[in-house]
N, C-alpha and C positions, 0 to 999 in steps of 0.2 A: 603353517596348519596342514593338518591331513584331511582327506576330502572324502565323506560318507556319503552312498545315494542309498535309497528306500525304495524298494519295491510295493507294488500292489495300492489296493485303497484299502482302509482300515474296517469301514464297516463302524459297528459301535464296540465303544473298547469295555474292554473286561480284563480286569489282571488276571483270571486262568485262562490259559493259551494253552494250547497243545502245539506244540513247535512244529514245524515242515519237515518232512524227510530232509537230511545230511545233504542228500545232491540239490534238490532246490534252494537251501540254504546258500552254497558252494555257489549257486548260479545267479539268484535274484539279490543277496544279502553282502553285498563287498564296498570294501573302499577301493575308490577309483583311483584305479594309478597310472592306466595305459591308454592308448589313443586305441580305439579301434585297430581289429584283426586285419580288414581289407585295409585301413588306411596303412597300416604296417607292412602293407605286402607294398606299397609305393617305396617312391624315393625317399620320404623324411621318417627318421629312424624315431619321429618324437614321442616322449612316453608321457604326455600331457594327457586331461581332458579339460573341455570347454564347454561351459554351459552359460547359460542365458545368468545373468546376477540375481534376479528376483526369485530365483528355480530355486535359489540357496538361502542357509543359513548359518550365522558362527554362533558357535555353542562351546559355551568356557565350562568345562567338566571339572568339578572341584570334589575330591573327598573328605569327609570330617575332619578337624584334628582331632588331634589324642584324648579318649576317651578311657573314664576308670576302667572298663571290659579288657582295654589292650593291652594295659599296665597288667592287670591279671593274669590273663590270658599268655603272654609272653612267658610268663614263671612258670603257668603252668596251665598247660590248654584245656583239664578239665573244667577248670574256672569257668569257661562260657555257659556250663551246664545251671553254673550257680543263681539263685532266684536274689541272692546280693545286687548283682548286676542288670536287673531288670530297667529296662528304660537307660543306659546306660548315658552317664553327664562328661561334660568334658572336665579334664585334670585341668590345675595351676600350669602344668606346661601345654596343656590343649590350648589355652585362653591365649599364652603367650605366641603359639605358631599361630591363632587368628589374628593377635595383632599386626603382626608382621605380614601376613598375606592382606590385610588390609590398609596396610602402608605402600603393598606390593600394586593394588588392586588403583588406588588414586596415582604414585608416580607411574602408571604404565598409560593414565589413561583411560581404564576398560569401565571407571567408575561413572565416567560420560557419554560411554556410551552402551549399559549392557538397559534393556529396556524389561527388562523382567528376572524373575529370581525362583525358578523351580528349587523347590528342596522334599526331601524326604520327612516325613512329617513324626519323628521321631528325634530324641530332647536332644543330642546330640549333633545331629543334621543342624537342627532350627537354631541351634546356638553356633556352631559354625555360619552359617548362611547373615545368622544377622548381626554379628558380629562384624563381619569381611565387608560385606554390600550395602548394611545399614545405615540410618542417618549417624548422627554423632551422639554423642551418652546425653546428654543437655539440649534441648530446643532452645531455651533460652527464654522461657516465658510463654512459648508461641505453641498454641493449643490443637496438638495432634497426636492422633495415635500412636501408643508407642507398640515398637517390633518385637520387645521382648521386657517383663519387668523388672524391676529390682531383684537382683538374688535369685535370679529363676535357677533350679538344678542346684541348689546350693554354691553359686558360682561366684559368689562375692563381688560380685560386678555391680555399676549402677545403671538403670534403666537404659534402655537403647531406644531414639526417637524415629519415627517413617519420616521425617521433614527431609526433603530432598533427595530422596532416593526411588530407585523401582517397584511397582509393587511386588510384592511374595503370597506366592501360592502352594500351597502345597498337594502333593501330588504320592498315591498308592503307589504308580506302576514304577519310581524310582527309589523302591526300600529295597533293603539286604535281603540276604536268603534268605529266605520266611520259615518259621519253624524250629524248632525243638531246643532253640537260644532263646533264655529268656532277654538278654542285652536287643536283641532285635526285635519283642515284642514292644510294640505303643499303648501309650495310657489312651482315655475315651478321650475322644475332641473335647468335652465337656470342663476336660483338665487343661488341656491346651490351651484355652484360648483366652484365658486373662493370665497364664505365662506369658503369651504371642498373640495381645491382641489384635496386631494391625495385620497379622498373615491369614489369607483369606483360604479357610478348609473346607470353600463349598463345593469342591470336589469328589471328595472323602462324603459316600455315600452311606457310612454304617459310622455310626457312635462309637463302639465299642470293637476291637481288633477282631474281626472274623478270620482274617485269611492268615494268624499264626495258630499253629498245633503243634501242643506240646510231643508229639510221639513221631510227626512225621516232618525230615529236612526237606525244602522245597529242591528238586535235582537240577545241576548244573544247566542239564537243555531246556527245561524249564525256562530259568532264570533268564538264559541267554534268549529264549523267544520274549521274555516280559519287556527285556530292555532294549530288542528291536520293536516290537510295538508302542513302547515308549518313545522311539526317535521317531516312528511313524506320529505320534499323537502333537511331536515339537513340532511337525512341519505343518500342521494346524493351524498354528499360532500366526496371528497378524505379525508379533514381534521379531525383528531380522537381529538380533545381538541379544542372549539368553542365557545368563549362568545356571546350571544346575547343581544341587552340591546333596550329595548322596553316598555311595557307600564301596567301598574296597570291591567286596565279590561282586555286586552289582556292577559295577564298571570292569570288572575284571573279564565277566564273562558274556557282558554285554558289544564293548568293544573288540570280542577274540569273534564273534560273529561278521567281522568283517576284515577287508583286507586280504583276502587268500587270494586274488591276483595282481598284490602289488611286490614288489620285491620284496625279500625276505628280511634286510635289516628295516625297511619301514613298517611292515608286518610286525616285527619284532619290538621296536620301538611300540607301537601304540598298544600291543598285548600286555607287556610288563605291568605288575602290580603298582599302583600307587602308594605313595607315602601320607603319612596325616597331613592333611591340609595340602595336598598338592593341587595344582591346576593346569588342565591343558586345553588348549583352544582347539578345535573342530573345525569344520567345516561341512555341513552335511547338504546334499545335493538332491534334489526332488526329481526326479529322471520318469516319476509313473502320474504325475499330474498328482500329487495326495493333497496338497495345497491348492488356493486358489490365488496366492499373490498375484498384482500386478506390478510391473517396473514404473518407480518413483524419477528413474533417471532417461530413461530412451528417451528421444526425441522422435516425433514421427518424418521430421522432413518435407520437403515440399511445400513449402510453406514462406511466399504466397507458389502455389501453384505453376507450374511452366515444363515444358521439354524437359525429360531426362533419359531417356532411350541410353542405356550404356551401351559404350564402343564397342565394346567383346558380342554384343545380343546377334543372333544368329537371324 
């Protein structure tokens, strides 16, 4: 797993965010790959980072499965401008990719460990999220909310139950590049709720998509800054293991903000584009006390109390 650390406190969350100067980003938003410079001057040549476990979280990053826009765009890039691709849904091949990711999630044991699924509020990401991390297609008569209604997004798929799966929450901060491409424009929240009844949309402030603009595409550096802000938000969550289902551009530019102090091979590994339905696991480390987690595994010792002066005490 790769290790990320995040700087400073976040204040109030806003989607519109001006990025810090590049020099500041290079200094404070890095994937942690090496020991301190002071330590490197000592006899040890280790390149490890050592941090308290409760100051870290495991994040499973997933790009959505193949959407109709991916197929059209590969044939002709100008197709991304088509209104016919508005809020693109998954292809039949994309659903097969979801089914295979689901098998991996269960075979690897991830399904037992993930405590929260955070998803971009677009059709293709929510379809991918509920298909990979949701309950079974049938709850066998048990009355639980549906994660996805039958045939949502012309999927020809049965309903998906929320039984025995983690909570799902939609978050605007992890959306794809905003603007210009209709495939990246979302529907109203009122339209999504009947499609995905058990997804929590409460963190989305606006009913309609006020972030997407027809004539202006979000700058790469603004997307990267939004990605860093999203990672900071994750550190405020109490869950320790979180799945995030999002988009290629978001992942590429967000991860590109980290790892400048790593070995070039590791930087290249984490900065490459995600394939459709690819999952990569990362660890983020809270070095700036953004979160307030306390350890669930540390033990204070000295129970019962007694003399314990260390032998090397002066």
